[in-house]
C-alpha positions as CSV (number, residue, x, y, z in Angstrom):
1,X,-0.2,0.1,0.3
2,X,1.5,3.4,-0.9
3,X,2.4,5.2,2.8
4,X,4.6,8.2,1.4
5,X,3.2,11.1,0.3
6,X,4.2,13.5,-2.5
7,X,6.6,14.7,-2.5
8,X,8.3,11.7,-1.2
9,X,5.9,9.0,-2.9
10,X,3.7,9.6,-5.6
11,X,0.8,8.9,-2.8
12,X,0.0,5.5,-5.8
13,X,0.3,1.7,-5.1
14,X,2.8,-0.1,-7.5
15,X,2.6,-3.7,-8.7
16,X,5.3,-6.2,-10.1
17,X,5.4,-9.6,-11.4
18,X,8.8,-11.6,-10.9
19,X,10.4,-14.4,-12.6
20,X,12.8,-16.6,-10.4
21,X,15.0,-19.7,-12.1
22,X,17.9,-21.1,-10.6
23,X,20.3,-23.3,-11.7
24,X,22.6,-25.4,-9.8
25,X,26.7,-25.2,-11.7
26,X,29.6,-27.3,-11.2
27,X,31.7,-26.5,-8.0
28,X,28.1,-26.0,-5.8
29,X,27.7,-22.8,-7.4
30,X,24.3,-21.5,-7.9
31,X,23.3,-19.2,-10.4
32,X,20.2,-17.1,-10.1
33,X,18.3,-15.0,-12.9
34,X,15.4,-12.8,-11.9
35,X,13.4,-11.0,-15.0
36,X,10.1,-8.8,-14.6
37,X,7.8,-6.1,-14.8
38,X,6.7,-3.1,-12.6
39,X,3.8,-0.8,-13.0
40,X,5.6,2.1,-10.6
41,X,3.0,5.0,-9.6
42,X,4.1,8.0,-10.6
43,X,2.6,11.8,-9.7
44,X,1.1,11.9,-13.3
45,X,0.0,8.3,-13.8
46,X,1.9,4.7,-14.1
47,X,5.4,3.7,-15.8
48,X,5.9,0.5,-17.0
49,X,9.4,-0.6,-15.1
50,X,11.8,-3.2,-16.4
51,X,13.8,-5.4,-14.4
52,X,16.7,-8.3,-14.2
53,X,19.5,-10.3,-12.7
54,X,22.1,-12.9,-12.6
55,X,24.0,-14.2,-9.7
56,X,26.3,-16.9,-8.5
57,X,26.4,-17.8,-5.1
58,X,28.3,-20.6,-3.4
59,X,27.4,-21.9,0.6
60,X,30.3,-21.9,2.8
61,X,30.2,-24.3,6.5
62,X,26.4,-24.7,5.8
63,X,25.3,-21.1,6.5
64,X,27.4,-18.5,4.8
65,X,26.9,-17.7,1.1
66,X,29.2,-15.2,-0.7
67,X,28.0,-13.6,-4.0
68,X,28.6,-11.7,-7.0
69,X,25.2,-10.0,-9.5
70,X,24.7,-8.1,-12.2
71,X,21.2,-6.5,-12.4
72,X,19.5,-4.0,-15.0
73,X,16.7,-1.8,-14.3
74,X,14.5,0.3,-16.5
75,X,14.0,4.2,-15.3
76,X,11.5,4.5,-12.1
77,X,10.3,8.0,-13.3
78,X,9.6,9.6,-16.7
79,X,12.9,11.9,-16.7
80,X,15.2,9.0,-14.9
81,X,17.6,6.8,-16.7
82,X,18.1,3.4,-16.5
83,X,20.5,2.0,-14.2
84,X,23.4,-1.0,-14.8
85,X,25.5,-2.5,-12.0
86,X,27.0,-5.0,-10.3
87,X,27.2,-5.8,-6.7
88,X,29.0,-8.5,-4.5
89,X,28.2,-9.1,-0.9
90,X,27.9,-12.2,1.9
91,X,24.3,-14.2,3.3
92,X,24.6,-15.8,7.0
93,X,21.8,-18.3,7.9
94,X,21.3,-17.6,11.3
95,X,18.8,-20.4,11.5
96,X,16.6,-21.8,8.6
97,X,14.1,-18.9,9.5
98,X,16.7,-16.0,9.6
99,X,19.0,-15.0,7.2
100,X,21.4,-11.7,7.7
101,X,23.3,-10.1,4.8
102,X,25.5,-7.2,3.2
103,X,26.6,-6.2,0.2
104,X,28.3,-3.1,-1.3
105,X,27.0,-2.2,-4.5
106,X,28.4,-0.3,-7.9
107,X,26.6,1.4,-10.8
108,X,28.0,2.3,-13.8
109,X,25.0,4.6,-14.7
110,X,26.8,8.6,-14.3
111,X,23.3,9.7,-13.2
112,X,22.8,7.6,-10.1
113,X,25.1,7.3,-6.9
114,X,28.2,5.4,-7.9
115,X,28.2,3.1,-5.0
116,X,26.0,2.0,-1.7
117,X,26.3,-0.2,1.0
118,X,23.1,-2.2,2.3
119,X,22.3,-5.1,4.6
120,X,19.0,-6.6,5.4
121,X,17.0,-9.4,7.3
122,X,15.6,-12.1,5.6
123,X,12.6,-13.6,7.3
124,X,11.0,-17.4,6.2
125,X,7.2,-17.4,7.2
126,X,4.8,-20.3,7.0
127,X,6.1,-24.0,6.9
């Protein structure tokens, strides 16, 4: 549900469809590919945005998974620009239902920040 009023947000609902595919590779490496479309709310209507990414990861010691990823996102604002970048990081599985992650990102688009640092928590809900 939209929670940010203008000028921070559009005040409109965003909706999307993403497709995920995983493939096991030699050496216990996993390839994950995501692709999708998002209808992004704008202050004056909606904008269709394309998203795609591919990542490689490998689990070590049963809990630690370093990864490297390349990604693309088409513009998310009418006057915006497409974004292409790479990131690398690590996911640490605390329990079967809780994971922590950290990553560094580099975009190769002059119209966006050159780098970002991210952290997160993932929770598995349900069975």
